[in-house]
C-alpha positions in Angstrom: -0.2 0.1 0.0 1.4 3.4 -0.8 2.6 5.8 1.9 -0.1 8.3 2.5 0.7 11.8 1.5 2.7 14.3 3.8 2.3 17.8 4.4 5.3 19.8 4.9 5.6 23.2 6.0 7.7 25.7 3.9 7.6 29.3 4.9 4.2 29.1 6.3 2.7 27.2 3.2 1.4 24.2 3.2 3.3 21.8 0.9 1.5 18.4 0.0 4.3 15.7 -0.4 2.7 12.1 -2.5 4.4 9.2 -2.1 6.7 10.8 0.1 8.6 7.0 1.4 10.1 7.0 -1.8 13.6 6.6 -2.2 15.2 9.8 -4.5 19.1 8.8 -3.4 19.8 5.3 -2.7 22.0 4.5 0.1 26.2 4.4 -0.4 29.0 3.8 2.1 29.2 7.0 3.0 25.3 8.4 2.9 22.3 6.8 4.0 19.2 6.8 1.7 17.2 9.7 0.9 13.8 9.8 0.3 11.3 12.2 -1.2 10.4 13.9 1.7 13.5 14.7 2.8 14.4 16.0 -0.6 11.4 18.4 -0.2 12.8 19.2 3.6 16.0 19.7 2.5 14.8 22.7 0.6 12.8 24.3 3.1 15.6 23.7 5.5 18.1 25.5 3.2 15.5 28.9 2.4 17.2 31.5 2.3 20.1 30.4 0.5 18.2 28.5 -2.0 16.0 31.9 -2.8 19.0 34.1 -3.0 20.1 31.9 -6.2 16.5 31.6 -7.2 14.0 34.6 -6.5 12.1 35.8 -9.7 14.6 34.3 -11.8 13.3 32.1 -14.5 13.5 28.9 -13.6 14.0 25.4 -15.7 13.4 22.0 -13.8 15.7 19.0 -13.8 13.1 16.2 -12.8 14.0 12.7 -11.3 10.8 11.7 -10.8 12.0 7.8 -10.2 14.8 8.6 -8.2 18.5 8.7 -8.9 19.6 5.4 -9.9 22.9 4.4 -12.1 22.4 3.7 -16.0 19.3 6.4 -16.0 18.7 8.8 -18.8 18.3 12.4 -18.5 16.1 13.8 -21.6 14.5 17.4 -22.5 11.3 15.2 -23.1 9.2 13.5 -20.2 8.4 10.6 -22.7 11.9 9.6 -23.9 14.2 9.2 -20.5 13.8 8.6 -16.7 14.6 12.2 -16.0 13.7 15.6 -17.9 14.0 19.5 -18.0 10.8 21.0 -17.4 11.4 24.1 -19.2 7.3 25.2 -19.3 5.6 25.4 -16.2 4.6 21.9 -15.1 0.6 21.3 -15.1 -1.1 21.2 -11.8 1.0 24.1 -10.8 -0.6 26.4 -7.7 -1.5 29.5 -7.6 1.0 31.3 -5.8 3.7 29.9 -7.8 4.8 33.2 -10.6 6.1 32.5 -13.9 7.4 34.2 -16.5 7.4 34.0 -21.0 10.9 33.9 -22.2 12.1 33.2 -25.5 14.7 30.8 -26.7 17.6 31.0 -29.7 15.3 28.7 -32.1 12.6 31.4 -31.9 10.6 29.7 -29.8 8.7 31.0 -26.3 7.7 29.4 -23.0 6.4 30.4 -19.8 8.6 29.8 -17.2 8.7 29.3 -13.8 10.1 32.7 -11.2 10.0 31.0 -7.5 9.5 33.6 -5.0 9.3 31.7 -1.7 10.6 28.5 -0.5 7.1 26.9 -1.1 7.6 27.1 -4.8 10.7 24.9 -4.2 9.4 22.7 -2.3 6.4 22.5 -5.1 8.7 22.0 -7.6 11.0 19.3 -5.6 7.8 17.2 -4.8 7.2 17.3 -8.4 10.3 15.3 -8.8 13.1 18.3 -9.2 16.3 18.2 -7.7 18.2 20.3 -9.4 17.4 24.3 -10.5 18.8 26.1 -13.4 18.0 29.6 -12.8 19.0 32.0 -15.8 20.7 34.7 -15.1 18.2 37.4 -15.0 15.3 38.3 -13.2 11.4 38.0 -13.7 11.4 41.9 -14.4 13.9 41.6 -17.4 14.2 38.4 -19.1 16.8 39.9 -21.4 19.1 41.7 -19.2 21.3 39.8 -17.5 22.5 40.6 -14.1 24.8 37.9 -13.5 28.3 36.6 -14.8 28.9 33.1 -14.6 32.3 31.5 -14.8 31.9 27.7 -15.1 35.4 26.3 -14.6 35.2 22.4 -15.7 37.7 19.7 -15.3 38.8 18.1 -18.3 40.4 14.7 -18.2 43.5 14.7 -16.6 42.4 17.4 -14.6 40.3 16.9 -11.0 38.3 19.2 -8.5 41.9 20.7 -7.3 42.8 21.9 -10.7 39.6 23.6 -10.5 40.1 25.2 -7.3 43.7 27.0 -8.4 41.9 28.1 -11.7 38.5 29.6 -9.4 41.2 31.3 -7.3 43.2 32.8 -10.3 40.1 34.2 -11.7 39.1 35.6 -7.9 42.3 37.7 -8.5 41.8 38.6 -11.6 38.4 39.7 -11.2 39.4 41.6 -8.1 42.5 43.4 -9.9 39.1 45.0 -11.9 37.3 45.5 -8.7 34.8 42.7 -9.3 34.0 40.8 -6.4 33.4 37.3 -7.1 31.4 34.4 -5.2 32.3 30.9 -5.8 30.7 27.5 -5.1 31.1 23.6 -5.9 29.6 22.3 -8.6 28.6 19.4 -6.9 30.4 17.4 -9.3 33.6 18.0 -9.7 33.7 21.7 -11.1 34.0 25.1 -9.6 31.3 27.9 -10.0 32.1 31.9 -9.9 29.5 33.8 -10.4 29.8 37.6 -10.5 26.4 40.4 -10.0 26.3 42.9 -12.6 23.9 45.8 -13.1 21.3 44.8 -15.3 22.7 46.6 -18.3 24.0 44.7 -20.9 22.5 42.2 -23.1 23.4 38.5 -23.4 26.2 38.8 -25.8 27.7 41.3 -24.1 28.0 38.9 -20.7 29.1 36.1 -22.7 31.6 38.2 -24.5 32.7 39.2 -20.8 33.3 35.7 -19.7 35.2 34.7 -23.3 37.4 37.7 -21.9 38.0 36.4 -19.0 38.5 33.1 -20.0 41.3 34.5 -22.5 42.7 36.3 -19.9 43.4 33.7 -17.8 44.5 31.5 -20.3 47.5 34.2 -20.2 47.8 34.1 -16.4 47.7 30.2 -15.8 48.8 28.0 -17.9 46.3 25.1 -16.7 43.2 26.9 -18.5 41.7 26.6 -21.6 38.9 28.6 -23.6 39.2 25.8 -26.6 35.4 25.1 -27.4 36.6 21.6 -29.3 37.3 19.3 -26.8 40.0 17.7 -29.0 41.3 21.3 -28.5 41.5 21.4 -24.9 44.0 18.7 -23.3 44.5 18.2 -19.6 43.3 21.7 -18.2 40.6 23.4 -16.6 37.4 24.6 -19.6 36.1 27.8 -19.0 32.8 27.1 -20.4 32.0 30.3 -21.7 28.9 29.4 -23.5 27.0 29.1 -20.0 26.4 32.8 -20.5 24.4 32.1 -23.8 21.0 32.6 -23.9 18.9 29.8 -22.2 22.3 28.2 -20.8 21.9 27.4 -16.9 24.0 26.7 -14.5 22.5 24.4 -11.6 21.4 26.6 -8.8 23.8 27.2 -5.3 21.9 24.6 -3.1 20.7 22.8 -6.0 21.1 18.6 -5.3 22.9 17.1 -8.1 21.6 13.8 -10.0 24.9 11.4 -8.0 25.0 8.5 -5.8 25.3 10.3 -2.3 23.0 13.7 -3.3 26.0 16.0 -3.6 24.8 19.6 -3.4 26.0 22.6 -5.4 27.5 24.3 -2.0 28.6 27.9 -1.8 32.2 28.0 0.3 34.0 31.5 1.1 37.2 31.9 -0.8 38.9 31.8 2.7 38.0 27.5 2.7 38.3 27.0 -0.9 42.1 26.7 -0.6 41.7 24.0 1.8 38.7 21.6 0.2 40.4 18.7 -1.7 37.1 17.3 -2.0 33.3 18.2 -2.5 31.8 15.1 -1.5 31.1 16.4 2.0 28.4 18.7 1.0 25.2 16.5 0.5 22.1 16.3 1.3 22.8 15.1 4.9 25.2 17.7 5.7 24.6 21.0 4.3 21.4 22.0 6.1 23.7 21.8 9.6 26.5 23.7 7.4 24.5 26.6 6.6 23.3 26.7 10.5 26.4 26.7 12.0 28.3 29.0 9.6 25.9 30.9 7.4 25.4 31.6 3.6 29.2 32.2 2.0 26.7 34.3 -0.3 24.7 36.0 2.0 26.4 39.3 0.5 26.1 38.8 -2.5 23.6 40.7 -3.5 25.0 43.7 -2.1 26.4 45.0 -5.3 26.0 45.1 -8.5 29.1 45.7 -10.9 29.5 47.7 -13.7 31.0 45.0 -16.8 32.5 47.7 -18.7 35.8 46.4 -17.2 35.6 43.3 -18.6 34.0 44.7 -22.3 37.3 46.7 -22.5 39.3 43.4 -22.2 36.8 42.2 -25.1 37.7 44.9 -26.9 41.2 44.0 -26.7 40.7 40.8 -28.8 36.9 40.5 -30.0 37.5 37.7 -31.8 33.9 35.8 -31.8 33.9 31.9 -30.4 31.4 29.3 -31.2 28.2 29.2 -29.8 26.2 25.9 -28.8 25.6 23.3 -31.7 21.4 24.4 -31.7 22.0 27.6 -31.7 21.1 29.2 -35.4 24.3 31.0 -36.6 25.1 34.1 -35.1 27.0 36.8 -36.1 30.6 36.9 -36.4 31.0 33.5 -35.6 33.6 31.0 -36.9 32.6 27.9 -38.5 31.3 25.4 -36.6 33.6 22.3 -37.5 35.9 20.2 -35.2 39.2 21.1 -36.6 40.4 17.3 -36.8 37.6 17.4 -39.4 38.7 20.9 -41.3 41.6 19.3 -42.0 40.7 16.2 -43.7 38.4 18.6 -45.5 
């Protein structure tokens, strides 16, 4: 017999949780199993942190309604895989859930959720969402980002510690330009560096700023690359500048990741980052206590909105366009989308 639905108090709003005993994350040698109810309660427990990351942002949901198991397939369609992305408001959304119309590079449009309170997040978790993918802009203007995102992605032959070193170099570069950066683990091997900016520039401007940061890092750190084609990256940390392209999103701070052990994309202080050998200690079972004990490392992220001009001046020194993601239409100034080895054969 199925377990009775549970009810969770999410910031004063009662959120119904069906199948509360369903196991979402199986037990590992280091972590116990975590149920659907525990997932919902986790997001309520990290209320301030998750809302600081999501509030008023168009947000896609990564939904794992069957739980997270090895071999499961994540797709863009609910009918084609075990887990899927919801870029449109799910059916049955509560009245308290705000939405906004967004448009994609394909020209299509959709209404996406814009969480305004933790009850919105808890409801999404009840619907199977474990990872939240917010856009870098707010509901008030979905064409003007207020966030620059530097995604430091370890390639084969590198690891988390290499990403930490690249993040520290990124912080130093940005600080010299007058920008205060914040850092979090990706929930896997990578590291994410975020900078709040004034919502005055276009998505293209912000993407160019990310390219400029990557190129500047390449000059300062021989373990960093902006090479778009994987065959050219080598054993380096890739600065994924296209995470700043329209409709490209990064797992939010405090999101769970679909990995064994229920890891969390966890904000840390710059002082703590050098001492981290692994992000595995940040998971569903530990993060609420860490947050209560130490506070949110991103508590001050909204205190300043930086001017992007210094980074656009860096871009102007080498305004050479880079390839866009493969599903994009051909973009102005973009080089040919063909991997170098194939271009040589042709």
